C-alpha positions in Angstrom: 298.0 185.8 123.5 295.9 188.6 121.8 292.6 187.5 120.1 293.3 187.3 116.3 290.9 189.7 114.7 289.7 189.1 111.1 290.5 192.4 109.5 288.7 192.4 106.2 287.6 195.2 104.1 283.9 195.4 103.6 281.8 197.8 101.5 279.2 199.8 103.3 275.9 198.3 102.5 272.5 199.5 103.4 270.8 197.7 106.3 267.3 197.4 107.5 268.0 196.1 111.1 270.1 196.6 113.9 271.3 194.5 116.8 270.2 196.1 120.0 270.8 195.5 123.6 267.9 196.8 125.7 267.8 197.0 129.5 265.8 198.9 132.3 265.9 199.8 135.9 262.3 199.0 136.7 262.6 195.2 136.2 262.4 192.8 133.2 258.7 192.6 133.5 257.7 196.3 133.7 255.1 197.4 131.1 257.5 200.2 129.7 260.4 197.9 128.8 258.2 195.1 127.6 256.2 197.3 125.1 259.5 198.8 123.9 261.1 195.3 123.3 257.9 194.3 121.5 257.9 197.3 119.4 261.5 197.4 118.7 261.6 193.8 117.7 259.3 194.4 114.7 262.1 196.1 113.1 265.3 195.1 114.7 267.1 192.2 116.4 266.5 193.1 120.3 268.2 191.0 123.1 266.8 192.3 126.3 269.0 191.9 129.4 267.3 193.6 132.5 267.1 193.6 136.2 265.0 190.8 137.9 263.3 193.5 140.0 262.9 197.2 140.3 266.4 198.6 141.1 265.7 202.3 140.9 267.1 202.7 144.4 270.5 201.5 143.1 270.8 204.3 140.6 274.3 204.0 138.8 275.4 201.4 141.2 277.5 198.5 139.8 275.9 195.5 141.5 275.6 191.7 140.4 274.4 189.0 142.8 277.4 186.8 142.8 275.8 183.8 144.3 274.8 181.0 142.0 271.1 180.9 142.8 268.3 183.2 144.1 267.6 182.9 147.8 263.8 183.9 148.0 260.6 184.0 145.8 260.6 187.6 146.6 263.6 188.3 144.4 261.3 187.9 141.4 259.0 190.9 140.9 255.3 190.1 140.3 256.1 186.5 141.0 256.8 186.0 137.3 258.7 183.0 136.0 261.4 182.9 138.6 261.5 181.4 142.1 264.0 180.6 144.9 266.7 178.3 143.7 266.7 179.4 140.1 269.8 180.8 138.7 270.6 184.5 139.2 270.2 185.0 135.4 268.2 183.3 132.9 265.8 183.4 129.9 262.1 184.1 129.9 260.5 181.0 129.2 258.2 182.6 126.4 261.0 184.4 124.7 264.6 183.3 124.2 265.8 187.0 123.6 264.5 188.2 127.0 266.9 187.7 130.0 266.7 188.6 133.6 269.8 189.1 135.8 269.8 189.8 139.6 271.9 192.9 139.2 271.6 196.8 138.9 271.0 198.5 135.6 274.8 199.0 134.9 275.3 195.4 136.2 272.8 194.0 133.6 274.5 195.7 130.8 277.9 194.5 131.8 276.6 190.9 132.0 274.8 191.1 128.8 277.9 192.6 126.8 280.6 190.4 128.6 278.7 187.1 129.0 275.3 186.6 127.7 275.9 187.9 124.2 279.2 186.3 123.7 278.6 182.9 125.1 274.8 182.5 124.2 274.6 184.1 120.6 276.6 183.4 117.6 278.1 186.3 115.3 275.9 188.9 117.0 277.6 192.4 117.3 275.5 195.1 119.1 275.0 198.3 117.2 273.2 200.1 119.9 272.2 199.9 123.7 269.0 201.3 124.7 268.5 201.7 128.4 264.9 202.3 129.5 262.2 203.7 129.4 262.6 204.7 133.1 259.6 205.2 135.1 260.3 208.8 136.0 262.2 211.6 134.4 266.1 212.0 134.1 266.1 215.9 133.8 269.2 217.8 135.0 272.2 217.1 137.0 270.4 215.9 140.2 268.4 213.2 138.5 271.1 212.2 136.2 273.1 211.1 139.5 270.0 209.2 140.5 269.2 207.4 137.2 270.2 203.9 136.4 269.5 204.1 132.6 271.7 207.4 132.4 274.5 205.5 134.2 274.1 202.7 131.8 274.4 204.9 129.0 277.5 206.6 130.2 279.0 203.1 130.8 278.5 202.3 127.1 280.0 205.6 126.1 283.2 204.6 127.9 283.2 201.6 125.8 282.7 203.5 122.7 279.1 201.8 122.2 276.5 204.1 120.9 273.7 204.2 123.7 270.4 206.1 124.4 268.9 206.5 128.0 265.1 206.8 127.7 263.1 208.3 130.6 259.3 209.1 130.8 257.2 211.2 133.1 255.0 208.0 133.3 256.3 206.8 136.7 253.7 204.2 137.3 255.1 200.7 138.0 252.9 198.1 136.1 253.4 194.5 135.3 253.4 194.3 131.5 250.6 191.4 131.4 248.0 193.4 133.2 247.0 191.4 136.2 245.0 194.1 138.3 242.2 196.2 137.4 244.3 199.3 136.8 246.8 197.2 134.8 244.2 195.5 132.7 242.9 199.0 131.6 246.5 199.9 130.8 246.7 196.7 128.6 243.6 197.8 126.7 245.1 201.2 126.1 248.1 199.5 124.7 245.9 197.7 122.1 244.4 201.2 121.2 247.9 202.6 120.7 247.0 205.3 123.3 248.9 204.2 126.3 252.0 206.3 127.3 254.2 203.0 127.1 253.0 202.3 123.4 253.7 206.0 122.4 257.1 206.1 124.0 258.0 202.7 122.1 256.8 204.1 118.8 258.7 207.3 119.1 261.8 205.5 120.4 261.6 203.4 117.1 261.4 206.6 115.2 264.4 208.1 116.9 266.6 204.8 116.2 265.4 205.1 112.5 266.7 208.7 112.3 270.0 207.9 113.8 270.4 204.8 111.5 269.3 206.7 108.4 271.8 209.5 109.1 274.6 206.9 109.7 273.8 205.1 106.7 273.8 208.3 104.6 276.9 210.1 106.2 279.0 207.2 107.5 280.9 209.9 109.5 281.4 208.1 112.9 283.4 205.1 111.8 282.3 201.4 112.3 282.5 198.9 115.1 286.2 198.2 115.3 286.6 200.7 118.0 283.8 199.0 120.0 284.6 197.1 123.1 281.4 195.2 123.4 283.0 192.2 125.0 285.8 191.9 127.7 288.2 190.1 125.1 289.8 193.4 124.3 291.0 193.6 128.0 293.5 191.9 130.2 292.3 190.7 133.5 294.1 191.6 136.8 296.4 188.6 136.6 297.5 189.4 133.2 295.6 186.9 131.2 293.1 187.0 128.3 289.6 185.7 128.4 287.5 183.1 126.6 287.5 182.1 123.1 283.9 183.0 122.9 284.8 186.6 123.5 287.4 186.3 120.8 284.6 185.2 118.4 282.5 188.1 119.6 285.4 190.5 118.7 285.5 188.9 115.1 281.8 189.6 114.8 282.5 193.3 115.7 285.3 193.5 113.2 283.5 192.3 110.4 280.3 194.4 111.4 280.4 197.2 108.8 277.3 199.0 109.9 278.3 202.6 110.5 278.4 204.0 114.0 275.1 205.7 115.0 276.8 208.3 117.3 280.1 209.9 117.6 282.7 208.1 119.8 282.2 208.6 123.5 278.7 210.2 123.2 275.3 209.0 124.3 271.8 210.6 124.3 269.7 211.3 127.3 265.9 211.3 126.0 263.1 212.4 128.3 259.5 211.9 127.3 256.5 214.0 128.6 253.5 212.1 129.9 251.8 211.0 126.7 248.3 209.4 125.5 245.3 209.2 127.6 247.3 209.6 130.8 248.4 213.1 129.6 246.5 216.3 130.7 247.4 218.0 127.4 246.5 214.8 125.3 250.0 214.5 124.0 249.9 211.8 121.4 252.5 212.8 119.0 255.4 214.5 120.9 258.1 216.3 118.8 261.8 215.7 119.3 263.9 218.7 120.3 267.5 219.1 120.7 268.0 220.2 124.3 270.5 220.9 127.1 270.6 219.6 130.9 273.0 222.2 132.2 272.3 225.7 132.9 269.4 227.7 134.4 266.3 225.7 135.7 268.5 222.4 136.1 268.3 220.9 139.5 271.3 220.6 141.7 271.4 218.7 145.0 271.5 220.5 148.3 271.3 219.5 152.0 269.0 220.7 154.7 268.7 220.0 158.4 264.8 220.1 159.2 263.1 219.1 162.4 266.1 217.1 163.4 266.5 215.2 160.3 269.0 215.6 157.4 267.3 215.6 154.1 268.7 215.7 150.5 266.6 217.8 148.0 266.9 219.9 144.9 267.4 223.6 144.0 267.1 225.3 140.8 270.2 226.8 139.4 269.8 230.4 138.4 272.9 231.1 136.2 273.8 233.9 133.9 273.1 232.7 130.2 276.7 233.5 129.1 278.0 230.9 131.7 276.7 228.3 129.3 277.5 229.9 125.9 278.0 226.6 124.0 274.4 225.7 124.8 272.7 229.0 125.0 270.5 228.5 122.1 269.1 225.3 123.2 266.1 224.8 125.4 266.4 223.1 128.9 265.1 219.6 129.2 263.1 220.8 132.2 261.0 223.5 130.2 260.5 220.9 127.4 259.0 218.4 129.9 256.1 220.7 130.4 255.1 220.7 126.7 254.4 217.9 124.3 258.1 217.6 123.4 260.9 214.8 123.7 264.1 216.5 124.8 267.2 214.9 123.3 270.4 215.8 125.1 273.7 214.8 123.9 276.0 213.5 126.8 279.8 212.6 126.7 281.5 209.9 128.6 282.1 212.2 131.5 278.5 212.7 132.1 278.0 216.2 130.9 276.3 218.0 128.0 278.2 217.7 124.5 278.1 219.4 121.3 276.6 217.6 118.6 275.9 219.9 115.7 274.5 217.2 113.3 271.6 216.4 115.7 269.3 219.1 114.3 269.7 217.4 110.8 269.2 214.0 112.4 266.0 214.9 114.2 264.8 216.8 111.0 262.7 219.1 113.3 262.1 222.2 111.1 258.9 223.0 113.1 260.4 222.1 116.6 263.4 224.4 116.0 261.1 227.3 116.1 259.3 226.0 119.2 262.7 225.4 120.9 263.7 229.0 120.1 260.5 230.2 121.7 261.2 228.1 124.9 264.7 229.6 124.9 263.4 233.2 124.9 260.7 232.5 127.6 263.6 231.0 129.8 265.8 234.1 129.2 263.0 236.4 130.1 262.2 234.4 133.3 266.0 234.5 134.0 266.2 238.1 134.0 263.3 238.5 136.3 264.8 236.0 138.8 268.1 237.7 138.5 266.5 241.1 139.2 264.8 239.6 142.4 268.3 238.4 143.6 269.7 241.8 143.1 272.0 240.9 140.2 
């Protein structure tokens, strides 16, 4: 029997807060994700469901520990709050809206959407999924293949849920509380708003606000009735429906009149430069720039056989600009990573660059448009030089 959906007409009313599902690939206690949770939570309802440990090596894999309890104390990163014999998922004892799961990044999102939120929260309809910040960049096709946050964003796009994948060049893995000398210095920087984690968090809040303000003003992407934020809109392999809690979750979605933040089947891949005191260029207020990940200067995987060993590495693509006419006027995310700029690349559910003409208006980057065009001209000049070297 299908879940009865309460189909009522609601007027679109302004909102000041979103319901956000936050995840990571660098564990639930890494500095980047905890600082982002703390900062976003000042303005929005944020439920964090993140991997118990650093699962960067799993990339986009769908993994969930199907055992009822953890086997070892080593499963808990930095030895925080969780020990052998504890459940494979649970709450932070100091914050009921922070959950760990012994799972990959994508697995954590699935558990969050299909179990934790429908079964542990009443009438919460997720407006946005934020994956990250990843410790390390997700620039170009090669790094996208290796990125858990990128895979989580794609998964959400397949379910028609707006999602953002956040990555940063700050790749140092730190415990958020600061237990070593280096980590204590980082904690002091956070208090002074000069750490990379704090700047990334503040800028992410700005990006979410830009998307929210645009959607409230234009309301051009529909509402939540197309979302599949819980499994109740599916049928399992035996032909049965799921739990009543999932039906309740669908009712919450159907009554949520918040306009969609992004077009259906689209997510954003966002890459931050090194920021704050950790940045050689003292980048403290990076600018959002609409970018691309395909075309010249993007890394693509290649195989080599060196000293009796097989190795996978990356090579730069050198393509004629006309091969990517649809994105020819956009700077590459790789070029932007070398400046005090945040690349924002629209990605469709197939994992490739997407056209998003409204993004310029959303980002409201009059000054950065000129900067982006300058980057494009520099890229074109370098491309001509490289093609000449190759005899083209």
